[in-house]
Structures are given as C-alpha cells and as structure tokens.
C-alpha positions in Angstrom: 48.8 -58.6 -20.6 51.9 -56.5 -21.1 49.9 -54.5 -23.8 47.0 -54.0 -21.4 49.1 -52.8 -18.5 51.0 -50.4 -20.8 47.8 -48.9 -22.0 46.5 -48.5 -18.5 49.7 -46.9 -17.3 49.5 -44.4 -20.2 45.9 -43.7 -19.5 47.0 -43.0 -15.7 49.8 -40.6 -16.8 47.3 -38.7 -19.1 44.8 -38.2 -16.2 47.6 -37.0 -13.8 48.8 -34.5 -16.5 45.2 -33.1 -16.9 44.6 -33.0 -13.1 47.9 -30.9 -12.6 46.9 -28.5 -15.4 43.4 -28.0 -13.7 44.9 -27.4 -10.2 43.9 -24.1 -8.6 47.1 -22.0 -8.3 45.6 -18.7 -6.9 42.8 -17.6 -4.7 39.5 -16.7 -6.4 38.5 -13.0 -6.2 35.1 -12.8 -4.4 33.3 -9.4 -4.1 32.2 -8.3 -0.7 28.6 -9.0 0.1 27.7 -5.4 0.5 28.5 -4.8 -3.2 25.8 -7.2 -4.3 22.5 -5.7 -5.1 19.9 -7.4 -2.9 16.7 -8.6 -4.5 13.9 -6.1 -4.8 10.1 -6.7 -5.0 8.0 -5.3 -7.9 4.4 -5.8 -9.0 1.4 -4.4 -10.5 -2.4 -4.9 -10.6 -4.7 -3.5 -13.2 -8.4 -4.1 -13.2 -11.9 -2.7 -14.4 -15.5 -3.4 -13.7 -18.6 -3.7 -15.8 -22.3 -4.2 -15.3 -23.7 -7.6 -15.8 -27.5 -7.1 -15.2 -27.6 -5.2 -11.9 -24.3 -6.7 -10.7 -20.9 -5.3 -10.7 -18.5 -7.8 -12.2 -14.9 -8.0 -13.3 -14.2 -6.7 -16.8 -10.4 -6.7 -17.4 -7.7 -8.0 -14.9 -4.0 -8.3 -15.0 -1.6 -8.7 -12.2 2.3 -9.4 -12.1 5.2 -9.9 -9.8 4.8 -9.7 -5.9 1.3 -7.8 -6.2 -1.8 -10.0 -6.4 -5.5 -9.6 -6.1 -8.2 -11.8 -4.4 -12.0 -11.6 -5.0 -13.9 -12.8 -2.0 -17.6 -13.9 -2.5 -20.0 -11.4 -1.2 -23.7 -11.1 -0.7 -24.1 -7.7 -2.3 -24.2 -6.8 -6.1 -20.9 -4.9 -5.7 -17.3 -6.2 -6.6 -14.9 -6.5 -3.8 -11.1 -6.8 -4.4 -8.4 -7.5 -1.8 -4.9 -6.3 -2.7 -2.2 -8.7 -1.4 1.6 -7.8 -1.3 3.3 -11.2 -1.3 6.7 -9.8 -0.5 5.4 -9.2 3.1 6.2 -5.4 3.0 7.9 -2.6 1.4 11.6 -1.7 1.5 14.0 0.6 -0.4 13.9 -0.2 -4.1 10.5 -1.9 -4.1 8.0 -0.8 -6.8 4.3 -1.5 -6.5 1.7 -0.1 -8.9 -2.1 -0.3 -8.9 -4.8 0.8 -11.4 -8.4 0.5 -11.0 -11.3 1.6 -13.1 -15.1 1.6 -12.1 -17.3 1.6 -15.2 -20.7 3.5 -15.3 -23.1 2.4 -12.7 -20.7 -0.1 -10.9 -19.5 -0.2 -7.4 -16.0 -1.3 -6.6 -14.6 -1.8 -3.0 -10.9 -2.2 -2.7 -9.0 -3.2 0.5 -5.9 -4.9 1.7 -5.5 -8.3 3.1 -3.4 -7.0 6.1 -1.5 -3.8 7.2 1.2 -2.7 4.8 4.6 -2.6 6.5 7.3 -0.2 5.4 10.7 -1.5 6.5 14.3 0.0 6.8 15.7 1.0 3.7 19.3 1.7 2.5 20.3 5.5 2.5 20.3 5.7 -1.3 17.0 3.7 -1.8 13.2 4.3 -1.4 10.2 2.2 -1.8 7.4 3.4 -4.3 3.7 2.8 -4.3 1.7 4.4 -7.1 -2.1 4.0 -7.1 -4.5 5.5 -9.7 -8.2 5.2 -9.5 -10.9 6.3 -12.4 -14.4 6.4 -11.4 -16.9 7.0 -14.3 -20.3 8.6 -14.1 -22.8 6.9 -11.7 -20.1 4.7 -10.5 -18.6 4.4 -6.9 -15.3 3.3 -5.6 -14.7 2.5 -1.9 -10.9 2.7 -1.2 -10.4 1.2 2.0 -6.8 -0.2 2.7 -5.8 -1.2 6.1 -3.0 0.8 8.0 0.3 1.5 6.7 3.0 0.9 9.3 6.2 2.9 9.3 9.3 1.2 10.7 12.3 3.2 11.8 14.7 4.0 9.1 12.0 3.3 6.4 11.8 5.4 3.1 8.4 5.6 1.3 7.2 7.6 -1.8 3.5 7.0 -2.3 1.2 8.5 -4.7 -2.7 8.2 -5.0 -4.5 10.0 -8.0 -8.2 9.7 -8.3 -10.3 10.9 -11.3 -13.9 11.4 -10.8 -16.4 11.8 -13.5 -19.8 13.9 -12.8 -22.1 11.9 -10.6 -19.3 9.7 -9.5 -18.8 8.7 -5.9 -15.8 8.1 -3.7 -15.2 6.9 -0.2 -11.4 6.7 0.6 -9.3 6.4 3.6 -5.5 6.3 4.2 -4.7 5.4 7.7 -1.0 5.4 8.9 0.6 4.1 12.1 4.0 5.5 13.3 6.0 2.5 14.5 5.3 -0.4 16.6 4.3 1.1 20.0 4.1 -2.2 21.7 7.8 -2.8 21.0 8.9 0.6 22.2 9.9 1.5 18.6 10.9 5.1 18.0 10.9 6.7 14.5 13.9 8.7 14.9 14.9 8.6 11.2 12.5 8.1 8.3 11.9 9.6 4.8 8.3 10.1 3.7 6.6 11.5 0.7 2.9 11.1 0.5 0.5 12.8 -2.0 -3.2 12.4 -2.7 -4.9 14.1 -5.6 -8.7 14.0 -6.5 -9.8 15.5 -9.6 -13.2 15.9 -11.0 -13.9 16.7 -14.7 -10.1 16.9 -15.0 -10.0 19.7 -12.4 -8.4 19.5 -8.9 -10.9 19.4 -5.9 -8.7 18.1 -3.2 -4.9 17.9 -2.6 -3.0 16.5 0.4 0.7 16.1 0.6 3.2 15.2 3.2 7.0 15.6 2.9 9.2 14.7 5.9 12.6 13.6 6.5 14.3 13.0 9.9 13.0 12.4 13.5 9.3 12.0 13.1 8.7 11.2 16.8 10.3 14.5 17.9 8.0 16.3 15.3 4.8 14.5 16.3 5.5 15.0 20.0 5.0 18.8 19.7 1.9 19.9 21.1 0.5 21.8 18.1 1.4 19.1 15.6 0.2 15.8 17.0 0.8 16.1 20.7 2.5 12.5 20.8 -0.1 10.7 18.6 1.1 7.3 17.3 -1.4 7.1 14.5 -3.5 9.2 12.0 -5.9 8.8 9.2 -7.6 10.8 6.4 -11.0 10.1 5.1 -12.6 11.8 2.0 -16.1 11.2 0.9 -17.3 12.7 -2.4 -21.0 12.4 -2.9 -24.2 14.5 -3.1 -25.3 13.1 0.2 -22.3 14.3 2.3 -24.3 17.0 4.1 -26.7 14.4 5.6 -23.6 12.6 7.0 -21.7 15.5 8.5 -23.7 15.7 11.7 -23.7 12.0 12.6 -20.0 11.6 11.9 -19.1 14.6 14.0 -21.0 13.0 16.8 -18.9 9.8 16.6 -15.5 11.6 16.7 -13.4 12.0 19.8 -11.6 15.3 20.7 -8.5 14.3 18.5 -10.5 14.2 15.2 -12.6 16.5 13.2 -15.0 16.5 10.1 -15.7 19.5 7.7 -17.1 20.1 4.4 -14.7 21.8 2.1 -17.0 21.9 -0.9 -20.8 21.1 -1.2 -20.0 17.4 -2.2 -16.7 16.8 -0.4 -16.6 15.6 3.2 -13.1 15.5 4.9 -12.3 13.7 8.2 -9.0 13.8 9.9 -8.2 11.9 13.0 -5.2 11.3 15.4 -5.0 8.6 18.0 -2.6 7.2 20.5 -2.1 3.9 18.7 -3.6 1.8 15.8 -6.2 0.2 18.3 -7.6 3.5 19.2 -7.5 4.7 15.7 -9.5 1.7 14.6 -12.2 2.4 17.2 -12.4 5.9 15.8 -12.5 4.8 12.0 -15.0 1.9 12.0 -18.2 3.5 13.0 -17.4 6.4 10.7 -16.6 4.2 7.8 -19.9 2.1 8.4 -21.9 5.3 8.5 -20.4 6.4 5.0 -20.7 3.0 3.4 -24.2 2.1 4.2 -23.4 0.1 7.3 -20.8 -2.4 5.9 -17.1 -2.8 5.9 -14.8 -5.3 4.0 -14.4 -8.6 6.0 -10.7 -7.9 6.2 -11.2 -5.0 8.4 -13.1 -7.3 10.9 -10.6 -10.0 11.2 
C-alpha cells in the first residue's frame, strides 16, 4: 500500500509540474478585425451548344465557385440557360466570369434567375463581371439578363464582349436600376465602369461604355442627362430582319425611350424610366416583338 501511495504522489507532482509549465503568462496578440481579409466570391461558367437533329442541346459545360447554371425544360427546340449567383450579389473583390458559344445553326437563350445586386464595397476594392459570347454562322444568342441593381457605395467593373460570325443573330439587353427607390436610397457615392463591345467578322460594329465615379443621383437628376430617372436599359438587335421591327418597336416606346438603326442590320433601343417597374413595362413588349413573342420564364415571375 505504501508503494502504491508513493507512486500516486509522484504522479500527482509530475502533473502539477507540467500544468505549471503550461500556464499562460502573457496575453495573446490578436489582430484587429479590420486587418483580416473578408471572404470574397468567385465563380465561372463556360458552356457551348451543338445541334442534335433540329434541336439545340448542350455540348460542353463547366461551372465553378459561386456561379451556377440551370437548364429549365422548354417546349421549343432552343436551349435555355439560367445563370445563378449563389453568393447573393456582388461586392468589392468578387470575380465572376461567363463564356458562352452558340454553334452553327443553334439558338441559345441566356438569362438570370433574379436581379443582380451590387452591394457596398471597400474603397480599395471593386467587383468584376466579365462576359464573352461567341455566335457562329447561322446561330442566334438571346442575352436577356434581368436588372442589375446598384446600391449606394457600390463599385462595379463589368465587361461584355460579343463576337458575331456572318449570318449570326443577336438579341441582347442590359437593364440597370439605380438604387432601391422604395426605401428612399440615394446613390451619392458609386464607382461604375461598364463596357459593351460587339464585333462581326473580327471588326467592331458597336461600342457602348460608361465610366462614372461620384454622386450618381445628382448626375442623373440633370434635365439633359436623365431628368431624375431611376432605371435605364440598352437593347441591341443584330439581324437581317431589323428594318421590319423598327416601326412596331417605336410604336411601343414611351417618350423616355427611342429606337434607331445605326447599321443595316443593327437596331438599337435606349430607355429611361422612373423605376424598375416602369422599365419592365417598357421592355417586355419590345423583347417579345424581337424574340418571336416569347420571353424566358424568369422574366415572368
């Protein structure tokens, strides 16, 4: 018994010595929260089409990160793809990239599941969205994303490049909403760089660019700029059939929108509206006119 007690006492003394050596003798150094890099969203989607009989189907497809793609069932022989940002929006430091290719004779319609929201960014950061479309001869792409909504203090750099082959058709829209009007939000400080390039046979046929930094509401309130509009959109329709659509499209437009042919096969529509609801009322009949009476289901929800 004495041997057992002695062994137990020695064991206890050893544990006490180890515990004393392990005692914390100084406060740990913890970096302030602002020095940590917050998580950033990134993602890419790449897809291409091919013909299967008379139907446009998926050929190649890859997606990664916070950028996904859904393929709803349709009753048409065309392929429809719905782009989805699972991060819930875009903020400074985010990076999203899309690349789509419509093979000869196919029709690809691209839209978004919901409006894209561009949130507040840190002063040294900017969110980036890069899109590239390739439309081969005899193919058609309908680029029909829903509205991009800019929040105050947001920072966005967006690029859209479209390469059209001879005999290729394109219907594209880029709608943009300036803040949440229902919440009384004012865009007193934003950074925006937006560029759209359309090339045919490797030569430029259309270029539209916006570069702005500062108080956007004050800029848009000027009578000869936007007269206080809260939303705008650009529509480009490239097709041999554009002349037949010019008259009907003009008849649909309110006084705050206009349509023109800048080339024999290029129809341009620009629209301003008080808010996103008024903008949709202008856009939806025009898009139906230019897209054979149909719209992606996401636009109807």
